C-alpha positions in Angstrom: 9.6 103.9 -97.1 11.7 104.0 -99.7 15.0 102.3 -99.8 17.3 106.1 -99.8 15.0 107.5 -97.3 16.4 104.8 -95.0 19.7 105.2 -96.7 19.5 108.8 -95.9 18.5 108.2 -92.2 21.6 106.3 -91.9 23.6 108.9 -92.5 22.4 111.3 -90.8 22.5 109.1 -87.2 26.2 108.4 -87.5 26.8 112.0 -88.6 24.9 112.7 -85.8 26.7 109.9 -83.5 30.1 110.9 -84.3 29.5 115.3 -83.5 27.7 114.0 -80.2 31.2 112.3 -79.2 33.2 114.8 -80.7 31.6 117.7 -78.9 31.5 115.8 -75.7 35.5 115.2 -75.8 35.4 118.4 -76.0 33.3 120.2 -73.6 35.4 121.0 -69.8 34.3 119.2 -66.8 32.6 121.1 -63.5 36.2 120.8 -62.1 37.7 122.9 -65.3 35.1 125.6 -63.9 37.5 126.7 -61.0 40.4 126.6 -63.6 38.8 129.7 -65.7 38.1 131.3 -62.7 41.3 132.5 -61.4 42.5 132.8 -65.6 43.4 129.9 -66.9 42.5 131.5 -70.6 39.7 130.4 -71.3 38.2 133.5 -70.8 40.1 134.8 -74.0 38.1 132.4 -75.9 35.8 133.0 -79.2 32.9 132.4 -77.1 33.8 134.8 -73.8 34.6 132.5 -70.2 31.0 131.2 -70.6 29.9 131.7 -74.2 31.5 128.7 -74.8 30.2 125.8 -72.6 27.1 127.0 -73.7 27.5 127.0 -77.5 29.0 123.5 -77.0 26.1 121.7 -74.4 23.7 123.8 -76.3 24.8 121.9 -79.5 25.6 119.1 -78.6 21.5 118.6 -77.2 20.8 119.8 -80.7 22.6 116.2 -82.2 21.9 114.1 -79.8 18.1 115.0 -80.8 18.9 114.6 -84.9 20.5 111.3 -83.8 17.2 110.0 -81.5 14.8 111.2 -84.4 17.0 109.6 -87.2 17.1 106.2 -84.5 13.5 106.2 -84.4 12.6 106.8 -88.1 14.9 104.1 -88.6 13.5 102.1 -86.0 9.8 102.8 -87.7 11.5 101.3 -91.3 12.8 98.7 -90.0 9.0 98.1 -87.7 7.4 97.7 -91.9 6.7 94.6 -93.3 7.9 94.2 -97.3 4.7 93.6 -99.5 3.7 90.6 -100.1 4.6 89.8 -104.3 1.3 89.2 -105.9 1.4 85.8 -108.2 1.2 86.3 -111.6 -1.6 83.6 -111.2 -4.0 86.2 -109.9 -5.7 87.8 -112.8 -5.4 85.2 -115.1 -8.6 84.3 -117.0 -9.3 80.9 -118.6 -9.0 81.1 -121.8 -11.9 80.9 -123.7 -12.5 78.1 -126.8 -9.6 76.1 -125.5 -9.6 72.8 -124.7 -9.1 72.9 -121.2 -11.4 71.3 -119.3 -12.7 73.9 -116.5 -11.1 72.9 -112.8 -13.9 74.1 -110.7 -15.9 70.5 -109.5 -18.6 69.7 -110.4 -21.8 70.8 -108.2 -24.5 68.1 -107.5 -26.4 66.6 -110.5 -23.9 67.9 -112.8 -21.8 65.8 -115.5 -17.9 66.5 -114.9 -16.8 69.3 -117.9 -14.8 66.9 -120.2 -13.1 68.4 -123.5 -15.8 66.9 -125.2 -18.0 69.1 -124.0 -17.1 72.2 -124.4 -17.8 74.5 -127.4 -15.9 75.8 -129.7 
């Protein structure tokens, strides 16, 4: 996973977490509903008497879902193993006509290569 995507998921997660905290603190408890029934003034709000509770609870649920998806994405990104760097020598070929002897062990009955035996 690219580093920019992990950074983006982290930012989304932090913003969603702060949004959930704010929305939970704004919502009224269950005891506040009784006061609204007797005219505590919340019925004149922008969403109506019960509209704000429905809007806030749905917004909280949506932000919580975004938070969990971002958390799962970050967990997936952290779980992937980094690819091991390949050695420079993995793709190297022996130089042709060099004075370097063959480093392979000699087969049974074969004379080991010495620099004077390598054709030029």
